[in-house]
Each structure stands twice: as structure tokens, then as C-alpha cells.
N, C-alpha and C positions, 0 to 999 in steps of 0.2 A: 831361618832368615840370616842373610849375610850383611856385612857392612864394609864400607871402604873408609879408610882414614887417609886424608890428604896430609902427607908428611914429606913431600919432595921439595918444598920451598927453601930458599936460601936463608931466610930468617934474618935479613939485614938489620931489622929493628932491634935484634938481640945481640948485636956486636958489642964487645969483642968475643963473647962466648961462641958465636957461630963462625968465627975465623978458624976455629979448630975442631968444631963439632956440629952435627946437625941440630936444628932447633928442637926436634922431637926428643932429644936426649937431655935437654935442659931439665933440671930437677926442681921440684917443689916439695920441700920437706922430705928430701931423700928419695923421692920417687920421680922418675922421668915423666914428661908429658905423655910419651908413648905408653908407658906402663899405666898411667892414670886413665888414659882414653880407652885402652883395651879393657881395663877393669870396669869402667863405666858401662861399656857395652855388655859385659858379662852380667852386670846387675840387672840388665833388661833382657837376659836370655839369649844374647848373641855371642856365639863362640867361633864363628867363621868370619875371618877378617882379611880383607885385601889392603895392603899398604903400598903406596907408591913411594919410590925413593929416587933421589938424585944427588943431593948435597952430602958428601962423605958417605957414599953408599956402603962402603965396607964396614964402617962403624955401625950403621943401621943393621946390617946382616949379622954382625957379631953380637950386638945387643939382643936381637931376637933369638939367636941360637943359644946364647949363654943363659937366657932366662926361659928357654923352652916355650917361646911365644907368650910368656906371661900367663900360661894356662889356656890359651886359645890356639886354634888352627890358623896360622898366618901364611898367606900367600903374598909374594912380592910382585908388584908391577914395576918393572925397571924402566926408569926414565933417565938413566945416566947419559944417554946420547943427546938429551935436550929436554928442558922443562916444557911441559905442555899446558900449563895452567890447569885450573880446576876442570873445565869442560873437556879439554883435550886429554887430561889424565884419566877422567872417568870413561871417556870413549875408548881409550886404549885398553882399559881394564875390563870392558864389557864382556868379552868371551869368558872371563873368570866368574861371571854371575849367571851362567847358563842354567835355566830351570827355575830361577828365582822370580817370584811375582813382584816383589818390592825389595828395595835395599835401602839401608840407612847410610848416609854419607856425612862425615863429620871432619872438621879441621882439627889437627892434632893439638893446636894451641888453645882450644876452647875448654874451659872448665866451667861446669854448670850443675845446678840441682834440677834442671828440667826433667820432668817425668817423661822419659822417652817412650815408655810403654803406652801411656795415655795418648801421646802424639801419634804413635803408630795406629792406635785404635781409631782416632779421629780421621786420619788419612784414609783408612779403609772404609769408614762410614761415608765419607764424602765422595768416594770414587774419584779422587783427584789423581792427576797424572804426576803431580809432585806436591809436597807439602813442605813449606819453609818455616822454620822456627824464627819468630820475630818478637821484638820487644819495643816498648816505648822508652827510648833512651837516646841521648844525643849521638849523632854520627854524621860524618861529612857526606856520606853517600847512603841513600835510603830507597826502599822499595815503596811503591804506591799501591795501596789496596782499596777496593771499594767497600761499602758498608757490610757486605757479606764475606769479606776477606778473600776476594779474588784478585789476583795480581793484575795490575793495569799499567804499571810503568816503573821507571827508575829515575832518580834525580840526584845530581851532584850539588849539594848545598853551597859549596865553595864557588863553583863556576856558573851555576844556573843551568848547566846542561841537563836536558831531560830526554829520556827515551820512552816512547809510548807503545803500549801493547793493546791499546783500546782507549775508550773514553776515560780521561783522567779527571773529569769533573766529579766533584763529591768524593774524592779519594783522600786518604790519610797516609802520611809518611810513617813507615815503620823501619826499625833497624834490624837487619838480618843477623842472626846469631851463629851462622856457620854450621848449622845442623839442618839436614833435609832428608826427606824420604822420597825416593824416586821409583816410579813404576817401571816395569820392564818395557811397557809400550813406549814410554818416553825414551828409555835407555837405548832402544833399538831404532829410534827414528831421528836421532840427532843429525841434522843436515850439514853441520860444520866439519871441517877437517883441520888437522894440525893443532896449532896453539890457540885456544880460545877459552873464555870464561863461561862457567855454568849460568851466570846471570843472563848472558846473552841467549842461552838456550831457554831459560825460563821465560824471558820476554817473548821469544819467538813462539814458544808453545802456548803462552797465555792468550795469544791472538787466535788460537785454534782449539784450545781445550782448557780444562780447569787446572789452574795452579793456585793452591790455597796458602794462606798464611795461618800459622798456629801461634796464637798469642800466649807467651809465657812470661809476661811482665810480672815482676815481683820475685822471680826465681833468682838464686845466686848465679851470677854470670861474670866471667872475666876472660878477656882476650890476653893470653900470656905472651903474645908476640910483641907487645908494646913495651917501651922502656919503663923500668920500675915496676912492671906488672908481676914479676916473680915474687918480690917482697909482699905485694898486695895479696897474691894468691896464697902465700904461706899463712896469712892471717885468716883466710877463708876456708882453706882445705888442709886440715891437719895431716 
């Protein structure tokens, strides 16, 4: 099984660090976010990884080469000519996943104790086109799932904007954790071009097939892209 790490973002919330370095190389207790994410995937048997790069790409290439891929086989998906967001980035990298039935996709700034192996098992048992890790926690933007954890919509709690992918009655808002498992069927059927979000892909797909949520409420979780989050992460991840 292969994985993709989204690492191309500008990391503006981590300024001033990201004025001179990519967010993926921010360190938590002496290990970069990239190193920790690659290691996390290894703990669940994944050693083939695609990483997209854009911000300070030479530093990303240098770090990967210096550390011999942190023990994994790493392939670069180069977005130096322009950021494509999550959906566009994954679509650009699709040829690098030829022959794979499912792939794991994770944001480089997410640190968690989520049992990824159990999530992969659930994804396959459900025959889902995508499975999204979600939690019950506060967030300005949330996904709406019905009682059997099928995606039905998205809501911006600050503005009230809502995007529907089906009947949103009797749905519950869940916060997305930036970890997902995507089937090759979905990967090769994305209808959008250029720069777009994977959330838009999931909403489009949810109106046509099963996109499931995987509840991992209670696990350790931190988004290290937020101000002050590095200090918090160092308390949680030695």
C-alpha cells in the first residue's frame, strides 16, 4: 500500500518559521513533521510514499536525500509551478499510484495516535470509495454525516454556509482530521481540474457512492499548523 503526504502548503500560520523553511521541516522534539509522518506510516506497514512539494522545494529535496527518505521509498510530486490544493495535488500525483487499490492520504502537520491499520480494515469492510478520519471536537468547518456515518454535507459554522451532498436531515457535524483512505476508483474519476479541494471531491462523490466517516474521538490529535501548536505537540509526542 502507498500513501501521499500533503506537504506543499505555505504554512502561513507557522510564520515566522515558514518565512525561511517549509512547514514540513518544523521540528517537534528534534524530529521534523515530515520525519514523524513518514515514521507514523511505517508503523502501519506503509513504506512507499509520495510527497508533494512547493514551498522551499530545494530544502524538502535536500532533507529527504540527507535522511535517505527516513527509511521509506519517497517519490516527489512537484508543484513548484503552482499550488494545486489538496484535490488538485492528489489528482496530479495519480499516475504515481498505478496498480494500487487504495491509498492513504495525510496532511504533514497532523500528529495523532489514530490506529491507521484499524481504519484501513474498516474502509475495506465497508467497500467505501473514501473513508475520512473524523472526531467530535470544535472546528469552524465540519462535515455532516448521517447515523451510519455516510457523508451528506459540509458546513461553515462561522458563516452558516452549507454544501449538501444528499439529505442533511438527521445528520451530525464531525471535524475532519486530515487523514483519509481513497480508493483507486475515486482517484481515477475525479471530475475537477486545476486547483481544488478534496472536500469538494468527497461531496461530489457522496452524492453517487459511499464516502464514510471513521470516528476516532478520544485519540491524541493535534494540528501542528496552528500558532502555539508546536509547544503543545512537544508535550504529547516525545
